[in-house]
C-alpha positions, 0 to 999 in steps of 0.5 A: 499500500503506498502513501503519497507525500506532500510537504512531508505530510501523509495525505491519507488517513489510514483506516484500521479496517484496511489491516483486514484487507487480505487481497492487497499484495495477495499471491497472483492466482493463474488458473487456465482460462476455460475454453467455451466449446469444451465447458459448454455442456456444464453451463445451465442448460435452458429449455424453452418450447418454440423459442429457439432464437432466445436459447441461440442468443442465451449460447451466443452471450456465454461464448462471447463472455469466454472470449473476454476472460483474462489472466492477470499480468505481472506487476499490475497488482491484479491477483486473479483471473477476470472478465473484461468489460469489453470497452477499452482495456480497463476494468470498471467497477460499475460494468464488473458488478453487472457482469458477475450478476450473470457470471454467477451461473457459471461459477463452477466453471469460472470464478466471475466473482473474483474479478471484484478481487482485482479492486480490493487488491487496488484498494487505498489505505483510506479505503478508496477504490477507483472505478476504473483500472488500467489492465496493462499497468495496474494504474487508477485512471482517476485521482481519488477526489475527482468527482468521476473517481469512483461509484456507483456503490454497487459492489456490495449489492453484487456480493450480497446477490453472490451470498443469495446464490451460494451462501458462501459465508467464508467470501462474505467475511473476507470482503466485509472489511473492504466494503465497509472501508470503501463505504466509509470512505465515500461517506467522508468524501462524496458527501455534502454537509447534510450527509447527501452524496454527489457523484458525476456523469461518469461517476454514476455511470449515466455519462451524458444524462442531461441532469446538470445546468448547461454551465457544468460539464455533463460527464466530469462535474458534480454540479454542486447537486445532490444526486438522487441515484448516489443517495439511494445507492448508498442507502442501499449499501448501508442496508446491505452492510447491516445484513452482512454484519448481522450474518457475520457477527460484526455488530460493532459497525451496525449502529453507525450504519443504521444511523446513516440508513435512518438519515438517508431514508429521511433526507431523500424522502424530505428533500428529493421527493416532489409531491406534485409530480410524485417523482424523486429528483436531483437537488440543485445547489439552490434547493430546487429540482432539476426536473429530469425524470431519469432512470437513476430515481429507481434506485429508490426501490432497490434501496426500499426508501419508497414510503407505503403511501408513495409506492403506488404513485411512484411506480406508476411512472413505469406504466405511463406511456408519456414517460417510461413505458415505451415499446421497449422498456425502460428508457434511461430518460422520460419521454417527456424530456426534451432531450429524450432520443428514441434511437437512444442517444446513450443515456438520453433515452437507450434501454441499458441491461444494468438499469433494467435489471436494477429496476426488476430488482427494485420491483421485487422489493416491493412485490410487483412481480407482474410488472417485473415480468412484463418489463423483462419480457419487453426487454428480452424480446427486444434484445432477441429481435435485434440478435436474429438480425445481427446475430449479436448483442449490444451495449444498450438498445433503442426504446422504440422500434425504428423503421418497424423494428427495434434497433441497437442504440445510436453509439452502441458497441457490438458483442457486448458481453459486458453487461449485456449477458444479464439480459438472455441469462439472468433476466430470462432465468429470474424474470421470464422464467421466474426462478429465483434462488435464495441459497442461504435459506436453502429455498428457490421461489418459482413465478410461473408466468409462461404457458409453453414448456420451459425450465432449466437443467443443470441449474446450479444451486448453493456450493453443491446443488445441481437442479433440473426445474421444468414446467410442461405446457399449460393451456392457461395461466390458471391451470396448475403447473405440472413441474418436474423437480430434481435435486441432488441436494435438499431444497425448498421450492415455492411455486406461485402461479396466478393467485395460487402457490405451492410448497415442495420439499425436495 
């Protein structure tokens, strides 16, 4: 760990927690990179009657993903194999989190989650982690106090999702001090006087979203603004760190985390909520709303900071055809904004895998399962529609049909796996098929909405489980599903269809 000095004073405030960081200086782990053609049969095997294009897209994104796996280079400080963001020769905190959200389904073949280990190995002595690190040199791309230097704080969420899938308490214990130290750095350095958070276009991941006054740079500046998504991401991180602390017996961190969680919940709902439009907004430095309805506000759902009295009116924006209910859901900028771009315009309307996955997970938190299913189907259908024409997947997509068909978003990279792998893998499994794991509680919840035969063979569950989950063809949504469930480990499966449910102990 390096401490930079200026005028003979150390400019870092070392955190005691960093003594627990076991990733810095760890021995380099260079296991062979698996070859897709040799491991394809070991991956989860989806079954979907009369949906061959969807299955072809599923296999294509895995094929691309396995081409983007790399070993660490000597002298970079990287300590383990990783998946590349398929962007510019750097690893990205934001991209990696969402790539790992689908990589979990191949964990027994390649440890996608260890991609994060290369960020932890580059954590500074004060807890800071740069959001972008060069693969050839291991150098941070941004200085610590640059508004674009880090964020969004999504690693905590991703590690918790991993725990739900695998119940790996050993990993949870190892990453916990790194995550707490990083969160404490954010709390100290990326907040205003009232404890609210700021970011930048690059820092929040939504580069050119038109949320700042024109005098500020859309990508690099914080604009002296309270950033609604940054506040909600930090609230979500607080809540998950509390859960981790409870799981691990690290109660010493809970009081401070609960204090911040309660404060953020209060300030978000008092300062960032507009009663007139029933929406959360960024707050400008003159204490007025910027009036920009963007997808970042929906982090409120995942952070569970929407009070019951506001829940229905806020979620209704996702069903408003003048705002976020486009032909391909969900655009990153509301249709009623003057800079909304039906071709996408990057973050001026494009539909992106990471933000859609966030919306879906947030709807789960409020038990809006029918709406999450509708949005997931819209998203997957559009992506497969483009795949049929192009043979690949893209960085982002148009929210509307152009010349009669869905299109890749403008300024969108091809073969982007990359986070677009979430869509034909995680979104198909978890939302279209409706299969959601909770390995920590040895349970699977299966929301069955499809009528055609569908399911998954070789479905990984927990440390050693492998399941077959198949639903036969039905004639109506009210017909009780005829399911085949096989497992090599004991598991409870809750099947839900329509207003009905059944619990099976396998």
